[in-house]
N, CA, C and O atoms as a Tripos MOL2 file, in Angstrom:
@<TRIPOS>MOLECULE
protein
  276   275    69     0     0
PROTEIN
NO_CHARGES

@<TRIPOS>ATOM
      1 N         100.9210  139.4710  106.9880 N.3       1 UNK1
      2 CA        100.3190  138.6370  108.0160 C.3       1 UNK1
      3 C          99.9900  137.1560  107.4690 C.2       1 UNK1
      4 O          99.6760  136.2690  108.2630 O.2       1 UNK1
      5 N         100.0670  136.9440  106.2020 N.am      2 UNK2
      6 CA         99.7770  135.6270  105.6580 C.3       2 UNK2
      7 C         100.9740  134.7070  105.7510 C.2       2 UNK2
      8 O         102.1220  135.1470  105.8210 O.2       2 UNK2
      9 N         100.6870  133.4610  105.7510 N.am      3 UNK3
     10 CA        101.7450  132.3850  105.8380 C.3       3 UNK3
     11 C         102.7220  132.4940  104.5800 C.2       3 UNK3
     12 O         102.3150  132.8110  103.4630 O.2       3 UNK3
     13 N         103.9030  132.2320  104.8430 N.am      4 UNK4
     14 CA        104.9270  132.1950  103.7150 C.3       4 UNK4
     15 C         104.7230  130.9520  102.9230 C.2       4 UNK4
     16 O         104.0100  130.0500  103.3610 O.2       4 UNK4
     17 N         105.3330  130.8710  101.7570 N.am      5 UNK5
     18 CA        105.3110  129.6990  100.8660 C.3       5 UNK5
     19 C         105.8510  128.4040  101.6830 C.2       5 UNK5
     20 O         105.2760  127.3160  101.7240 O.2       5 UNK5
     21 N         106.9830  128.7150  102.2780 N.am      6 UNK6
     22 CA        107.6110  127.6390  103.1400 C.3       6 UNK6
     23 C         106.7290  127.1550  104.3010 C.2       6 UNK6
     24 O         106.6750  125.9660  104.6140 O.2       6 UNK6
     25 N         106.0980  128.0410  104.8750 N.am      7 UNK7
     26 CA        105.1730  127.6240  105.9440 C.3       7 UNK7
     27 C         104.0290  126.7790  105.4010 C.2       7 UNK7
     28 O         103.6840  125.7250  105.9350 O.2       7 UNK7
     29 N         103.4670  127.2830  104.3340 N.am      8 UNK8
     30 CA        102.4010  126.4970  103.7590 C.3       8 UNK8
     31 C         102.8330  125.1460  103.2310 C.2       8 UNK8
     32 O         102.0400  124.2040  103.2630 O.2       8 UNK8
     33 N         104.0940  125.0050  102.7330 N.am      9 UNK9
     34 CA        104.6290  123.7630  102.2550 C.3       9 UNK9
     35 C         104.8810  122.7680  103.4320 C.2       9 UNK9
     36 O         104.5980  121.5740  103.3310 O.2       9 UNK9
     37 N         105.3950  123.2860  104.4850 N.am     10 UNK10
     38 CA        105.7340  122.5250  105.6680 C.3      10 UNK10
     39 C         104.6680  122.3580  106.6860 C.2      10 UNK10
     40 O         104.9250  121.6600  107.6660 O.2      10 UNK10
     41 N         103.5400  122.8970  106.5780 N.am     11 UNK11
     42 CA        102.5470  122.9110  107.5750 C.3      11 UNK11
     43 C         102.1370  121.4150  107.9330 C.2      11 UNK11
     44 O         102.0920  121.0990  109.1220 O.2      11 UNK11
     45 N         101.8270  120.4520  106.9120 N.am     12 UNK12
     46 CA        101.4650  119.1770  107.2120 C.3      12 UNK12
     47 C         102.5790  118.3940  107.8800 C.2      12 UNK12
     48 O         102.3370  117.6270  108.8120 O.2      12 UNK12
     49 N         103.8020  118.5890  107.4020 N.am     13 UNK13
     50 CA        104.9430  117.8850  108.0510 C.3      13 UNK13
     51 C         105.1240  118.2450  109.4440 C.2      13 UNK13
     52 O         105.3170  117.3830  110.3020 O.2      13 UNK13
     53 N         105.0650  119.5600  109.7200 N.am     14 UNK14
     54 CA        105.3040  120.0980  111.1370 C.3      14 UNK14
     55 C         104.1560  119.5780  112.0090 C.2      14 UNK14
     56 O         104.3830  119.2620  113.1770 O.2      14 UNK14
     57 N         102.9820  119.4830  111.5000 N.am     15 UNK15
     58 CA        101.7740  118.9930  112.3120 C.3      15 UNK15
     59 C         102.0080  117.4890  112.6300 C.2      15 UNK15
     60 O         101.7220  117.0200  113.7320 O.2      15 UNK15
     61 N         102.5380  116.7560  111.6240 N.am     16 UNK16
     62 CA        102.7110  115.2770  111.8050 C.3      16 UNK16
     63 C         103.9040  115.1320  112.8280 C.2      16 UNK16
     64 O         103.8570  114.2600  113.6950 O.2      16 UNK16
     65 N         104.8850  115.9230  112.7280 N.am     17 UNK17
     66 CA        106.0320  115.8510  113.6650 C.3      17 UNK17
     67 C         105.6110  116.2010  115.1500 C.2      17 UNK17
     68 O         106.0470  115.5580  116.1050 O.2      17 UNK17
     69 N         104.7710  117.2190  115.2780 N.am     18 UNK18
     70 CA        104.2780  117.6000  116.5040 C.3      18 UNK18
     71 C         103.2830  116.5430  117.1680 C.2      18 UNK18
     72 O         103.2240  116.3980  118.3890 O.2      18 UNK18
     73 N         102.5230  115.8340  116.2880 N.am     19 UNK19
     74 CA        101.7980  114.7070  116.8170 C.3      19 UNK19
     75 C         102.6770  113.5580  117.1860 C.2      19 UNK19
     76 O         102.3530  112.8390  118.1320 O.2      19 UNK19
     77 N         103.7370  113.3420  116.5240 N.am     20 UNK20
     78 CA        104.6640  112.1990  116.8890 C.3      20 UNK20
     79 C         105.4150  112.5410  118.1680 C.2      20 UNK20
     80 O         105.7530  111.6290  118.9230 O.2      20 UNK20
     81 N         105.6820  113.7620  118.4370 N.am     21 UNK21
     82 CA        106.3750  114.2010  119.6060 C.3      21 UNK21
     83 C         105.4730  113.9650  120.9350 C.2      21 UNK21
     84 O         105.9730  113.9650  122.0600 O.2      21 UNK21
     85 N         104.1510  113.7730  120.6970 N.am     22 UNK22
     86 CA        103.2900  113.5840  121.8520 C.3      22 UNK22
     87 C         103.3660  112.1290  122.2900 C.2      22 UNK22
     88 O         102.9410  111.8090  123.4010 O.2      22 UNK22
     89 N         103.8930  111.2350  121.4570 N.am     23 UNK23
     90 CA        104.0200  109.8180  121.7410 C.3      23 UNK23
     91 C         105.0600  109.5430  122.8210 C.2      23 UNK23
     92 O         106.1860  110.0140  122.6630 O.2      23 UNK23
     93 N         104.7920  108.8540  123.8560 N.am     24 UNK24
     94 CA        105.7460  108.5940  124.8640 C.3      24 UNK24
     95 C         106.9510  107.8160  124.4110 C.2      24 UNK24
     96 O         108.0480  108.0590  124.9130 O.2      24 UNK24
     97 N         106.8000  106.8880  123.4810 N.am     25 UNK25
     98 CA        107.8970  106.2200  122.9630 C.3      25 UNK25
     99 C         108.9530  107.0710  122.1810 C.2      25 UNK25
    100 O         110.1700  106.9110  122.2780 O.2      25 UNK25
    101 N         108.3630  107.9430  121.4390 N.am     26 UNK26
    102 CA        109.1880  108.8640  120.5780 C.3      26 UNK26
    103 C         109.8720  109.7720  121.5440 C.2      26 UNK26
    104 O         111.0460  110.0510  121.3010 O.2      26 UNK26
    105 N         109.3070  110.2720  122.6010 N.am     27 UNK27
    106 CA        109.9190  111.0990  123.4940 C.3      27 UNK27
    107 C         111.0440  110.3640  124.2570 C.2      27 UNK27
    108 O         112.1010  110.9330  124.5280 O.2      27 UNK27
    109 N         110.8090  109.2030  124.5620 N.am     28 UNK28
    110 CA        111.7960  108.3090  125.3170 C.3      28 UNK28
    111 C         113.0510  108.0680  124.4280 C.2      28 UNK28
    112 O         114.1890  108.1260  124.8940 O.2      28 UNK28
    113 N         112.7790  107.7910  123.1060 N.am     29 UNK29
    114 CA        113.9200  107.5570  122.1510 C.3      29 UNK29
    115 C         114.7570  108.8250  121.9990 C.2      29 UNK29
    116 O         115.9870  108.7860  122.0130 O.2      29 UNK29
    117 N         114.0370  109.9780  121.8500 N.am     30 UNK30
    118 CA        114.7750  111.2080  121.6920 C.3      30 UNK30
    119 C         115.5420  111.6310  122.8800 C.2      30 UNK30
    120 O         116.5990  112.2500  122.7580 O.2      30 UNK30
    121 N         115.0170  111.3000  124.0780 N.am     31 UNK31
    122 CA        115.7000  111.6000  125.3180 C.3      31 UNK31
    123 C         116.8900  110.7450  125.5250 C.2      31 UNK31
    124 O         117.9130  111.1740  126.0580 O.2      31 UNK31
    125 N         116.7340  109.3890  125.0500 N.am     32 UNK32
    126 CA        117.8500  108.5370  125.2010 C.3      32 UNK32
    127 C         119.0450  108.8110  124.2910 C.2      32 UNK32
    128 O         120.1950  108.5570  124.6460 O.2      32 UNK32
    129 N         118.7290  109.3490  123.0840 N.am     33 UNK33
    130 CA        119.7130  109.7490  122.0770 C.3      33 UNK33
    131 C         119.7840  111.2480  121.8980 C.2      33 UNK33
    132 O         119.2330  111.7670  120.9270 O.2      33 UNK33
    133 N         120.4500  111.9770  122.8070 N.am     34 UNK34
    134 CA        120.5510  113.4600  122.5860 C.3      34 UNK34
    135 C         121.0540  113.8560  121.2210 C.2      34 UNK34
    136 O         121.9760  113.2740  120.6490 O.2      34 UNK34
    137 N         120.4130  114.8450  120.7570 N.am     35 UNK35
    138 CA        120.8440  115.3580  119.3740 C.3      35 UNK35
    139 C         120.1540  114.6910  118.3420 C.2      35 UNK35
    140 O         120.2470  115.1670  117.2110 O.2      35 UNK35
    141 N         119.4130  113.5810  118.5410 N.am     36 UNK36
    142 CA        118.7180  112.9100  117.5070 C.3      36 UNK36
    143 C         117.4260  113.7760  117.1070 C.2      36 UNK36
    144 O         116.9070  114.5840  117.8770 O.2      36 UNK36
    145 N         116.9950  113.5200  115.8740 N.am     37 UNK37
    146 CA        115.7870  114.2630  115.5000 C.3      37 UNK37
    147 C         114.9640  113.3690  114.5440 C.2      37 UNK37
    148 O         115.4690  112.3930  113.9880 O.2      37 UNK37
    149 N         113.7910  113.7090  114.3910 N.am     38 UNK38
    150 CA        112.8120  113.0390  113.4850 C.3      38 UNK38
    151 C         113.1820  113.4360  112.0770 C.2      38 UNK38
    152 O         113.1850  114.6250  111.7590 O.2      38 UNK38
    153 N         113.4860  112.5000  111.2420 N.am     39 UNK39
    154 CA        113.7980  112.8680  109.7980 C.3      39 UNK39
    155 C         112.7640  112.4330  108.8070 C.2      39 UNK39
    156 O         112.6860  112.9580  107.6960 O.2      39 UNK39
    157 N         111.9430  111.4420  109.2210 N.am     40 UNK40
    158 CA        110.9360  110.8880  108.3660 C.3      40 UNK40
    159 C         109.9240  110.2190  109.2360 C.2      40 UNK40
    160 O         110.2230  109.5920  110.2520 O.2      40 UNK40
    161 N         108.5810  110.4020  108.7380 N.am     41 UNK41
    162 CA        107.5470  109.7340  109.4920 C.3      41 UNK41
    163 C         106.7550  108.9440  108.3330 C.2      41 UNK41
    164 O         106.3000  109.4590  107.3120 O.2      41 UNK41
    165 N         106.6890  107.6640  108.6820 N.am     42 UNK42
    166 CA        106.0100  106.7570  107.6520 C.3      42 UNK42
    167 C         104.8130  106.0200  108.3490 C.2      42 UNK42
    168 O         104.8460  105.6710  109.5300 O.2      42 UNK42
    169 N         103.8000  105.8260  107.5410 N.am     43 UNK43
    170 CA        102.6940  105.1550  108.0050 C.3      43 UNK43
    171 C         102.9050  103.6560  108.0180 C.2      43 UNK43
    172 O         103.3990  103.0760  107.0510 O.2      43 UNK43
    173 N         102.4950  102.9840  109.2150 N.am     44 UNK44
    174 CA        102.7720  101.6220  109.3330 C.3      44 UNK44
    175 C         102.0170  100.7910  108.2990 C.2      44 UNK44
    176 O         102.5510   99.7520  107.9110 O.2      44 UNK44
    177 N         100.8810  101.1320  107.8380 N.am     45 UNK45
    178 CA        100.2150  100.3470  106.8400 C.3      45 UNK45
    179 C         100.9960  100.4010  105.5550 C.2      45 UNK45
    180 O         101.1000   99.3700  104.8910 O.2      45 UNK45
    181 N         101.5850  101.5880  105.1290 N.am     46 UNK46
    182 CA        102.4300  101.7140  103.9980 C.3      46 UNK46
    183 C         103.6120  100.8170  104.0790 C.2      46 UNK46
    184 O         103.9850  100.2020  103.0800 O.2      46 UNK46
    185 N         104.2520  100.7080  105.2890 N.am     47 UNK47
    186 CA        105.3620   99.9770  105.3710 C.3      47 UNK47
    187 C         105.0530   98.5110  105.1930 C.2      47 UNK47
    188 O         105.8580   97.8080  104.5830 O.2      47 UNK47
    189 N         103.9070   97.9860  105.7010 N.am     48 UNK48
    190 CA        103.5670   96.6040  105.5630 C.3      48 UNK48
    191 C         103.2840   96.3550  104.1240 C.2      48 UNK48
    192 O         103.7020   95.3070  103.6300 O.2      48 UNK48
    193 N         102.6040   97.2230  103.3820 N.am     49 UNK49
    194 CA        102.2930   97.0300  102.0670 C.3      49 UNK49
    195 C         103.5930   96.9730  101.2190 C.2      49 UNK49
    196 O         103.7390   96.1300  100.3330 O.2      49 UNK49
    197 N         104.4810   97.8540  101.5110 N.am     50 UNK50
    198 CA        105.8110   97.8730  100.7990 C.3      50 UNK50
    199 C         106.6590   96.6070  101.0310 C.2      50 UNK50
    200 O         107.3240   96.1130  100.1210 O.2      50 UNK50
    201 N         106.6160   96.1090  102.2460 N.am     51 UNK51
    202 CA        107.4110   94.8660  102.5910 C.3      51 UNK51
    203 C         106.7730   93.6620  101.8420 C.2      51 UNK51
    204 O         107.4510   92.7680  101.3350 O.2      51 UNK51
    205 N         105.4770   93.7090  101.8140 N.am     52 UNK52
    206 CA        104.8410   92.5450  101.1770 C.3      52 UNK52
    207 C         105.0220   92.5130   99.7460 C.2      52 UNK52
    208 O         105.1760   91.4300   99.1800 O.2      52 UNK52
    209 N         105.0180   93.7230   99.0390 N.am     53 UNK53
    210 CA        105.3340   93.8080   97.6420 C.3      53 UNK53
    211 C         106.7800   93.3670   97.3800 C.2      53 UNK53
    212 O         107.0450   92.7100   96.3720 O.2      53 UNK53
    213 N         107.7080   93.7120   98.2590 N.am     54 UNK54
    214 CA        109.0890   93.2380   98.0440 C.3      54 UNK54
    215 C         109.3050   91.8120   98.2960 C.2      54 UNK54
    216 O         110.2100   91.1920   97.7370 O.2      54 UNK54
    217 N         108.4540   91.2570   99.1650 N.am     55 UNK55
    218 CA        108.6270   89.8490   99.5170 C.3      55 UNK55
    219 C         108.1590   88.8350   98.5380 C.2      55 UNK55
    220 O         108.6470   87.7100   98.4350 O.2      55 UNK55
    221 N         107.0590   89.3650   97.7350 N.am     56 UNK56
    222 CA        106.5560   88.4010   96.7820 C.3      56 UNK56
    223 C         107.2430   88.6130   95.4380 C.2      56 UNK56
    224 O         107.3330   89.7220   94.9120 O.2      56 UNK56
    225 N         107.7590   87.4030   94.8740 N.am     57 UNK57
    226 CA        108.4650   87.5300   93.6260 C.3      57 UNK57
    227 C         107.5240   87.6660   92.4410 C.2      57 UNK57
    228 O         106.3850   87.2020   92.4770 O.2      57 UNK57
    229 N         107.9920   88.2740   91.4470 N.am     58 UNK58
    230 CA        107.1930   88.3950   90.2040 C.3      58 UNK58
    231 C         107.0920   87.0210   89.5750 C.2      58 UNK58
    232 O         108.0800   86.2950   89.4640 O.2      58 UNK58
    233 N         105.9120   86.6850   89.1750 N.am     59 UNK59
    234 CA        105.5860   85.3710   88.5820 C.3      59 UNK59
    235 C         105.0320   85.6180   87.1250 C.2      59 UNK59
    236 O         104.0790   86.3650   86.9050 O.2      59 UNK59
    237 N         105.6870   84.9520   86.1910 N.am     60 UNK60
    238 CA        105.1950   85.0130   84.8510 C.3      60 UNK60
    239 C         103.9300   84.3860   84.6820 C.2      60 UNK60
    240 O         103.8150   83.2080   85.0180 O.2      60 UNK60
    241 N         102.8610   85.0740   84.1570 N.am     61 UNK61
    242 CA        101.5030   84.4870   84.1130 C.3      61 UNK61
    243 C         101.5440   83.3050   83.1660 C.2      61 UNK61
    244 O         100.6590   82.4540   83.2560 O.2      61 UNK61
    245 N         102.4780   83.1930   82.2900 N.am     62 UNK62
    246 CA        102.5420   82.0910   81.3630 C.3      62 UNK62
    247 C         103.2480   80.8770   81.8780 C.2      62 UNK62
    248 O         103.3500   79.8810   81.1610 O.2      62 UNK62
    249 N         103.7870   80.9190   83.2040 N.am     63 UNK63
    250 CA        104.5950   79.9200   83.8370 C.3      63 UNK63
    251 C         103.7500   78.7340   83.9650 C.2      63 UNK63
    252 O         102.5730   78.8890   84.2910 O.2      63 UNK63
    253 N         104.2380   77.5220   83.7360 N.am     64 UNK64
    254 CA        103.5620   76.2490   83.9530 C.3      64 UNK64
    255 C         104.6100   75.3120   84.7510 C.2      64 UNK64
    256 O         105.6670   74.9490   84.2350 O.2      64 UNK64
    257 N         104.2300   74.9710   86.0090 N.am     65 UNK65
    258 CA        105.1890   74.1990   86.7400 C.3      65 UNK65
    259 C         105.4440   72.7610   86.2440 C.2      65 UNK65
    260 O         106.3870   72.0850   86.6560 O.2      65 UNK65
    261 N         104.5170   72.3250   85.3070 N.am     66 UNK66
    262 CA        104.6910   71.0060   84.7930 C.3      66 UNK66
    263 C         105.3800   70.9720   83.3690 C.2      66 UNK66
    264 O         105.5490   69.9120   82.7660 O.2      66 UNK66
    265 N         105.7200   72.0540   82.9320 N.am     67 UNK67
    266 CA        106.3310   72.1840   81.5400 C.3      67 UNK67
    267 C         107.7750   72.1450   81.7870 C.2      67 UNK67
    268 O         108.2730   72.7540   82.7330 O.2      67 UNK67
    269 N         108.4960   71.4080   80.9180 N.am     68 UNK68
    270 CA        109.9440   71.3010   81.1000 C.3      68 UNK68
    271 C         110.5880   72.3980   80.3100 C.2      68 UNK68
    272 O         110.0730   72.8710   79.2960 O.2      68 UNK68
    273 N         111.7790   72.8000   80.8310 N.am     69 UNK69
    274 CA        112.5810   73.7180   80.0960 C.3      69 UNK69
    275 C         112.2280   75.1190   80.4430 C.2      69 UNK69
    276 O         112.8190   76.0550   79.9060 O.2      69 UNK69
@<TRIPOS>BOND
     1     1     2 1
     2     2     3 1
     3     3     4 2
     4     3     5 am
     5     5     6 1
     6     6     7 1
     7     7     8 2
     8     7     9 am
     9     9    10 1
    10    10    11 1
    11    11    12 2
    12    11    13 am
    13    13    14 1
    14    14    15 1
    15    15    16 2
    16    15    17 am
    17    17    18 1
    18    18    19 1
    19    19    20 2
    20    19    21 am
    21    21    22 1
    22    22    23 1
    23    23    24 2
    24    23    25 am
    25    25    26 1
    26    26    27 1
    27    27    28 2
    28    27    29 am
    29    29    30 1
    30    30    31 1
    31    31    32 2
    32    31    33 am
    33    33    34 1
    34    34    35 1
    35    35    36 2
    36    35    37 am
    37    37    38 1
    38    38    39 1
    39    39    40 2
    40    39    41 am
    41    41    42 1
    42    42    43 1
    43    43    44 2
    44    43    45 am
    45    45    46 1
    46    46    47 1
    47    47    48 2
    48    47    49 am
    49    49    50 1
    50    50    51 1
    51    51    52 2
    52    51    53 am
    53    53    54 1
    54    54    55 1
    55    55    56 2
    56    55    57 am
    57    57    58 1
    58    58    59 1
    59    59    60 2
    60    59    61 am
    61    61    62 1
    62    62    63 1
    63    63    64 2
    64    63    65 am
    65    65    66 1
    66    66    67 1
    67    67    68 2
    68    67    69 am
    69    69    70 1
    70    70    71 1
    71    71    72 2
    72    71    73 am
    73    73    74 1
    74    74    75 1
    75    75    76 2
    76    75    77 am
    77    77    78 1
    78    78    79 1
    79    79    80 2
    80    79    81 am
    81    81    82 1
    82    82    83 1
    83    83    84 2
    84    83    85 am
    85    85    86 1
    86    86    87 1
    87    87    88 2
    88    87    89 am
    89    89    90 1
    90    90    91 1
    91    91    92 2
    92    91    93 am
    93    93    94 1
    94    94    95 1
    95    95    96 2
    96    95    97 am
    97    97    98 1
    98    98    99 1
    99    99   100 2
   100    99   101 am
   101   101   102 1
   102   102   103 1
   103   103   104 2
   104   103   105 am
   105   105   106 1
   106   106   107 1
   107   107   108 2
   108   107   109 am
   109   109   110 1
   110   110   111 1
   111   111   112 2
   112   111   113 am
   113   113   114 1
   114   114   115 1
   115   115   116 2
   116   115   117 am
   117   117   118 1
   118   118   119 1
   119   119   120 2
   120   119   121 am
   121   121   122 1
   122   122   123 1
   123   123   124 2
   124   123   125 am
   125   125   126 1
   126   126   127 1
   127   127   128 2
   128   127   129 am
   129   129   130 1
   130   130   131 1
   131   131   132 2
   132   131   133 am
   133   133   134 1
   134   134   135 1
   135   135   136 2
   136   135   137 am
   137   137   138 1
   138   138   139 1
   139   139   140 2
   140   139   141 am
   141   141   142 1
   142   142   143 1
   143   143   144 2
   144   143   145 am
   145   145   146 1
   146   146   147 1
   147   147   148 2
   148   147   149 am
   149   149   150 1
   150   150   151 1
   151   151   152 2
   152   151   153 am
   153   153   154 1
   154   154   155 1
   155   155   156 2
   156   155   157 am
   157   157   158 1
   158   158   159 1
   159   159   160 2
   160   159   161 am
   161   161   162 1
   162   162   163 1
   163   163   164 2
   164   163   165 am
   165   165   166 1
   166   166   167 1
   167   167   168 2
   168   167   169 am
   169   169   170 1
   170   170   171 1
   171   171   172 2
   172   171   173 am
   173   173   174 1
   174   174   175 1
   175   175   176 2
   176   175   177 am
   177   177   178 1
   178   178   179 1
   179   179   180 2
   180   179   181 am
   181   181   182 1
   182   182   183 1
   183   183   184 2
   184   183   185 am
   185   185   186 1
   186   186   187 1
   187   187   188 2
   188   187   189 am
   189   189   190 1
   190   190   191 1
   191   191   192 2
   192   191   193 am
   193   193   194 1
   194   194   195 1
   195   195   196 2
   196   195   197 am
   197   197   198 1
   198   198   199 1
   199   199   200 2
   200   199   201 am
   201   201   202 1
   202   202   203 1
   203   203   204 2
   204   203   205 am
   205   205   206 1
   206   206   207 1
   207   207   208 2
   208   207   209 am
   209   209   210 1
   210   210   211 1
   211   211   212 2
   212   211   213 am
   213   213   214 1
   214   214   215 1
   215   215   216 2
   216   215   217 am
   217   217   218 1
   218   218   219 1
   219   219   220 2
   220   219   221 am
   221   221   222 1
   222   222   223 1
   223   223   224 2
   224   223   225 am
   225   225   226 1
   226   226   227 1
   227   227   228 2
   228   227   229 am
   229   229   230 1
   230   230   231 1
   231   231   232 2
   232   231   233 am
   233   233   234 1
   234   234   235 1
   235   235   236 2
   236   235   237 am
   237   237   238 1
   238   238   239 1
   239   239   240 2
   240   239   241 am
   241   241   242 1
   242   242   243 1
   243   243   244 2
   244   243   245 am
   245   245   246 1
   246   246   247 1
   247   247   248 2
   248   247   249 am
   249   249   250 1
   250   250   251 1
   251   251   252 2
   252   251   253 am
   253   253   254 1
   254   254   255 1
   255   255   256 2
   256   255   257 am
   257   257   258 1
   258   258   259 1
   259   259   260 2
   260   259   261 am
   261   261   262 1
   262   262   263 1
   263   263   264 2
   264   263   265 am
   265   265   266 1
   266   266   267 1
   267   267   268 2
   268   267   269 am
   269   269   270 1
   270   270   271 1
   271   271   272 2
   272   271   273 am
   273   273   274 1
   274   274   275 1
   275   275   276 2
@<TRIPOS>SUBSTRUCTURE
     1 UNK1         2 RESIDUE 1 A UNK
     2 UNK2         6 RESIDUE 1 A UNK
     3 UNK3        10 RESIDUE 1 A UNK
     4 UNK4        14 RESIDUE 1 A UNK
     5 UNK5        18 RESIDUE 1 A UNK
     6 UNK6        22 RESIDUE 1 A UNK
     7 UNK7        26 RESIDUE 1 A UNK
     8 UNK8        30 RESIDUE 1 A UNK
     9 UNK9        34 RESIDUE 1 A UNK
    10 UNK10       38 RESIDUE 1 A UNK
    11 UNK11       42 RESIDUE 1 A UNK
    12 UNK12       46 RESIDUE 1 A UNK
    13 UNK13       50 RESIDUE 1 A UNK
    14 UNK14       54 RESIDUE 1 A UNK
    15 UNK15       58 RESIDUE 1 A UNK
    16 UNK16       62 RESIDUE 1 A UNK
    17 UNK17       66 RESIDUE 1 A UNK
    18 UNK18       70 RESIDUE 1 A UNK
    19 UNK19       74 RESIDUE 1 A UNK
    20 UNK20       78 RESIDUE 1 A UNK
    21 UNK21       82 RESIDUE 1 A UNK
    22 UNK22       86 RESIDUE 1 A UNK
    23 UNK23       90 RESIDUE 1 A UNK
    24 UNK24       94 RESIDUE 1 A UNK
    25 UNK25       98 RESIDUE 1 A UNK
    26 UNK26      102 RESIDUE 1 A UNK
    27 UNK27      106 RESIDUE 1 A UNK
    28 UNK28      110 RESIDUE 1 A UNK
    29 UNK29      114 RESIDUE 1 A UNK
    30 UNK30      118 RESIDUE 1 A UNK
    31 UNK31      122 RESIDUE 1 A UNK
    32 UNK32      126 RESIDUE 1 A UNK
    33 UNK33      130 RESIDUE 1 A UNK
    34 UNK34      134 RESIDUE 1 A UNK
    35 UNK35      138 RESIDUE 1 A UNK
    36 UNK36      142 RESIDUE 1 A UNK
    37 UNK37      146 RESIDUE 1 A UNK
    38 UNK38      150 RESIDUE 1 A UNK
    39 UNK39      154 RESIDUE 1 A UNK
    40 UNK40      158 RESIDUE 1 A UNK
    41 UNK41      162 RESIDUE 1 A UNK
    42 UNK42      166 RESIDUE 1 A UNK
    43 UNK43      170 RESIDUE 1 A UNK
    44 UNK44      174 RESIDUE 1 A UNK
    45 UNK45      178 RESIDUE 1 A UNK
    46 UNK46      182 RESIDUE 1 A UNK
    47 UNK47      186 RESIDUE 1 A UNK
    48 UNK48      190 RESIDUE 1 A UNK
    49 UNK49      194 RESIDUE 1 A UNK
    50 UNK50      198 RESIDUE 1 A UNK
    51 UNK51      202 RESIDUE 1 A UNK
    52 UNK52      206 RESIDUE 1 A UNK
    53 UNK53      210 RESIDUE 1 A UNK
    54 UNK54      214 RESIDUE 1 A UNK
    55 UNK55      218 RESIDUE 1 A UNK
    56 UNK56      222 RESIDUE 1 A UNK
    57 UNK57      226 RESIDUE 1 A UNK
    58 UNK58      230 RESIDUE 1 A UNK
    59 UNK59      234 RESIDUE 1 A UNK
    60 UNK60      238 RESIDUE 1 A UNK
    61 UNK61      242 RESIDUE 1 A UNK
    62 UNK62      246 RESIDUE 1 A UNK
    63 UNK63      250 RESIDUE 1 A UNK
    64 UNK64      254 RESIDUE 1 A UNK
    65 UNK65      258 RESIDUE 1 A UNK
    66 UNK66      262 RESIDUE 1 A UNK
    67 UNK67      266 RESIDUE 1 A UNK
    68 UNK68      270 RESIDUE 1 A UNK
    69 UNK69      274 RESIDUE 1 A UNK
């Protein structure tokens, strides 16, 4: 009667997918594209942080804009 290892492992993912399926936009997209499925769910805050990190170039702390060469 206990949950299997796979059920324990997938519990959070399945709960997140079920929550996403309640969103009207997600339902509309899945209805528009038959056979499509949710393959990944990402947090918008994480996406913004990732984009910001990629957009900012690495700067050498020793860099001096007035130094030649």
